C-alpha positions as CSV (number, residue, x, y, z in Angstrom):
1,F,90.1,59.9,87.5
2,P,92.3,57.2,85.8
3,D,91.0,58.3,82.4
4,R,92.9,61.6,83.0
5,F,96.2,59.8,82.5
6,T,96.2,58.5,79.0
7,P,98.6,58.9,76.0
8,D,96.2,61.4,74.5
9,S,95.7,63.4,77.7
10,P,97.0,66.9,78.0
11,E,100.3,67.4,79.8
12,F,100.1,67.0,83.6
13,V,102.6,69.2,85.5
14,V,103.0,69.6,89.3
15,P,105.3,72.5,90.1
16,I,107.4,71.8,93.2
17,A,109.5,74.4,95.0
18,S,111.8,73.9,98.0
19,M,113.5,76.7,99.9
20,D,113.5,78.4,103.2
21,Y,112.0,81.6,101.8
22,P,110.1,81.7,98.4
23,Q,111.8,84.0,95.9
24,V,110.2,85.3,92.8
25,Q,112.4,86.9,90.1
26,D,110.0,89.1,88.2
27,R,111.5,92.6,87.7
28,E,108.6,93.7,85.6
29,N,106.1,93.0,88.3
30,D,106.5,95.1,91.5
31,C,103.4,93.3,93.0
32,F,105.7,91.0,94.9
33,M,107.6,93.9,96.5
34,N,104.6,95.7,98.0
35,D,102.7,95.0,101.2
36,E,99.2,94.7,99.6
37,S,97.4,91.5,100.1
38,K,96.3,91.1,96.5
39,P,97.4,88.2,94.3
40,C,100.3,88.7,91.9
41,V,99.3,85.9,89.5
42,P,96.2,85.0,87.5
43,E,93.3,83.3,89.2
44,D,93.9,80.1,87.2
45,F,97.6,79.8,88.2
46,P,98.5,76.2,88.8
47,P,99.0,74.8,92.3
48,I,102.6,74.8,93.6
49,L,103.8,72.4,96.3
50,Q,106.1,74.7,98.4
51,F,108.3,72.7,100.7
52,G,109.5,75.3,103.2
53,S,108.3,78.8,104.0
54,V,105.4,80.4,102.1
55,F,104.5,84.1,101.6
56,K,102.7,85.7,104.5
57,L,100.4,87.5,102.1
58,P,98.5,85.7,99.4
59,K,100.8,86.7,96.6
60,I,100.5,83.3,94.9
61,P,97.2,81.9,96.3
62,S,97.6,78.5,94.7
63,T,100.8,77.8,96.8
64,I,100.3,74.8,99.1
65,A,102.5,74.9,102.1
66,M,104.4,71.6,102.6
67,P,106.8,70.5,105.4
68,M,110.3,72.1,105.6
69,P,112.8,70.4,103.3
70,E,114.7,67.6,105.0
71,K,117.0,64.9,104.1
72,N,114.2,62.3,104.6
73,H,111.8,63.6,102.0
74,L,113.0,61.4,99.2
75,G,113.2,58.4,101.5
76,C,109.5,59.0,102.5
77,F,108.4,59.4,98.9
78,H,110.2,56.1,98.1
79,H,108.5,54.5,101.1
80,W,105.1,55.7,99.8
81,L,105.7,54.2,96.4
82,H,106.7,50.8,97.7
83,E,104.5,50.5,100.9
84,H,101.5,52.7,99.9
85,E,101.5,54.3,103.4
86,V,102.8,57.5,104.9
87,C,106.2,57.2,106.4
88,K,106.4,57.4,110.2
89,L,108.0,60.8,110.3
90,Y,104.9,62.4,108.6
91,K,102.3,60.6,110.7
92,E,100.7,62.1,113.8
93,K,102.9,62.4,116.9
94,H,101.8,60.2,119.7
95,P,103.5,57.9,122.4
96,I,104.3,55.2,119.8
97,N,105.5,57.7,117.3
98,P,107.3,60.5,119.3
99,N,109.0,62.0,116.2
100,G,105.7,62.5,114.3
101,L,104.1,65.7,113.2
102,V,101.9,67.9,115.3
103,F,98.8,69.0,113.3
104,G,96.8,72.1,114.2
105,E,93.7,70.1,115.1
106,T,95.7,68.0,117.6
107,I,97.3,70.8,119.6
108,G,96.1,70.6,123.1
109,K,95.8,66.8,123.2
110,T,96.9,65.5,126.6
111,S,97.6,61.9,125.5
112,W,101.2,62.7,124.7
């Protein structure tokens, strides 16, 4: 993995989007406007970290849903860089961390 990041390596890009509802401005492609559940982009389309809402239908299958944008995102990224751990707001919710996130596999826990 480290050999992927060298001066001679190809460009590495991670697209990031942040909005309450994803918008695509492609007037030539009406795929985004119809209710079909087929992808509107090529199969090898790069992953996109989408902070906020994502399409209900798999219009861009490589979109990865991330938490809604908040003022603490940059602070938590900074915390990760310096502390090498996930910031408290993005850890699992439990009695010691009442403001944490609730993950799908933890719904129904009675320890809260």
